[in-house]
C-alpha positions as CSV (number, residue, x, y, z in Angstrom):
1,X,115.9,104.4,101.8
2,X,118.4,105.8,99.2
3,X,121.0,103.4,97.7
4,X,124.6,104.3,97.8
5,X,127.0,102.2,95.8
6,X,129.8,103.0,98.2
7,X,127.8,101.1,100.9
8,X,128.7,97.8,99.2
9,X,131.6,95.6,100.3
10,X,134.3,95.6,97.6
11,X,137.5,93.5,97.5
12,X,141.0,94.9,97.9
13,X,140.9,95.8,94.1
14,X,137.7,97.8,94.6
15,X,135.6,95.2,92.9
16,X,132.4,93.2,93.7
17,X,131.2,90.1,91.8
18,X,128.1,90.5,89.8
19,X,126.1,87.4,88.7
20,X,123.9,88.0,85.6
21,X,120.7,85.9,85.5
22,X,118.0,85.8,82.9
23,X,115.1,87.7,84.4
24,X,112.5,85.6,82.7
25,X,113.9,82.0,82.9
26,X,116.2,82.3,86.0
27,X,119.1,80.8,84.0
28,X,122.5,82.0,85.3
29,X,124.3,83.5,82.4
30,X,127.6,84.8,83.6
31,X,129.7,86.4,86.4
32,X,131.8,89.5,86.0
33,X,133.1,92.3,88.2
34,X,131.8,95.8,89.0
35,X,133.4,98.7,90.8
36,X,131.3,101.5,92.4
37,X,131.3,103.5,89.2
38,X,130.1,100.5,87.1
39,X,127.3,100.0,89.7
40,X,126.3,103.6,89.4
41,X,126.4,103.5,85.6
42,X,124.3,100.3,85.5
43,X,121.6,101.8,87.7
44,X,121.6,105.2,85.8
45,X,121.5,103.8,82.3
46,X,119.8,100.4,82.6
47,X,122.6,98.9,80.5
48,X,124.7,96.5,82.6
49,X,128.2,97.8,82.9
50,X,131.1,95.8,84.3
51,X,134.8,96.6,85.0
52,X,137.2,94.7,82.7
53,X,140.1,93.6,84.9
54,X,142.2,92.7,81.8
55,X,141.6,96.0,80.0
56,X,141.2,98.2,83.1
57,X,138.2,99.9,81.6
58,X,134.4,99.9,81.7
59,X,132.7,97.2,79.7
60,X,129.1,97.8,78.7
61,X,127.8,94.4,77.9
62,X,127.0,94.3,74.2
63,X,128.5,97.6,73.2
64,X,130.7,95.9,70.6
65,X,129.0,92.5,70.1
66,X,125.3,93.6,70.2
67,X,124.7,90.9,72.9
68,X,123.3,93.4,75.4
69,X,122.0,93.0,78.9
70,X,119.1,95.3,79.8
71,X,118.8,95.6,83.6
72,X,115.5,94.4,85.0
73,X,116.3,94.1,88.7
74,X,119.4,94.9,90.8
75,X,119.8,92.8,93.9
76,X,122.4,92.9,96.8
77,X,123.1,89.9,98.9
78,X,122.9,89.9,102.7
79,X,126.6,90.5,103.3
80,X,126.6,93.3,100.6
81,X,129.6,91.6,98.9
82,X,127.9,90.1,95.8
83,X,125.4,91.4,93.3
84,X,122.7,89.7,91.3
85,X,121.6,91.5,88.1
86,X,118.5,90.2,86.5
87,X,118.6,91.0,82.9
88,X,116.9,90.7,79.5
89,X,119.7,89.2,77.5
90,X,120.0,89.7,73.8
91,X,122.1,87.1,72.1
92,X,124.6,84.9,73.9
93,X,126.0,86.1,77.2
94,X,129.3,84.1,76.9
95,X,132.2,85.3,74.7
96,X,132.4,81.7,73.4
97,X,129.0,82.2,71.7
98,X,127.0,80.1,74.1
99,X,123.9,81.4,75.9
100,X,125.7,81.0,79.3
101,X,129.2,80.9,80.5
102,X,128.3,77.9,82.7
103,X,128.4,75.4,79.9
104,X,130.4,72.6,81.6
105,X,129.3,70.3,84.4
106,X,131.2,67.8,86.5
107,X,129.5,64.4,86.2
108,X,130.9,61.4,88.0
109,X,134.3,63.0,88.1
110,X,134.3,64.0,84.5
111,X,133.9,67.5,83.0
112,X,131.2,67.4,80.4
113,X,130.1,70.1,78.0
114,X,126.3,70.4,78.6
115,X,125.7,73.5,76.5
116,X,127.0,73.2,72.9
117,X,127.8,76.1,70.6
118,X,124.9,77.0,68.4
119,X,125.3,75.4,64.9
120,X,126.3,77.7,62.1
121,X,123.4,78.3,59.7
122,X,123.6,76.2,56.6
123,X,125.5,77.7,53.7
124,X,123.4,79.2,50.9
């Protein structure tokens, strides 16, 4: 059966949430938005492409930072309103420099940072 990106259920802004997960470890890395064209580009190129709501333009993960996401598997949930992209992640996925955007956790009513920023290399 052929896949048609327009068969997905997009929100009123024409977007669908896409969760990026490390294909090897299963670690959830980030969530961003795609429109139908970003879905098509991702599937055609193998480079995960999102839609930047703030810039109103395509955002090919790693195009400027080098922290790329190579598509391994592209999955659609049962309601067709959420995507799971399993990726080979190069470098951090989060703009903060952390491996994952999910670096805080609520523990006993307190928000705790559970993934620290990588330490800067020692000065030479």
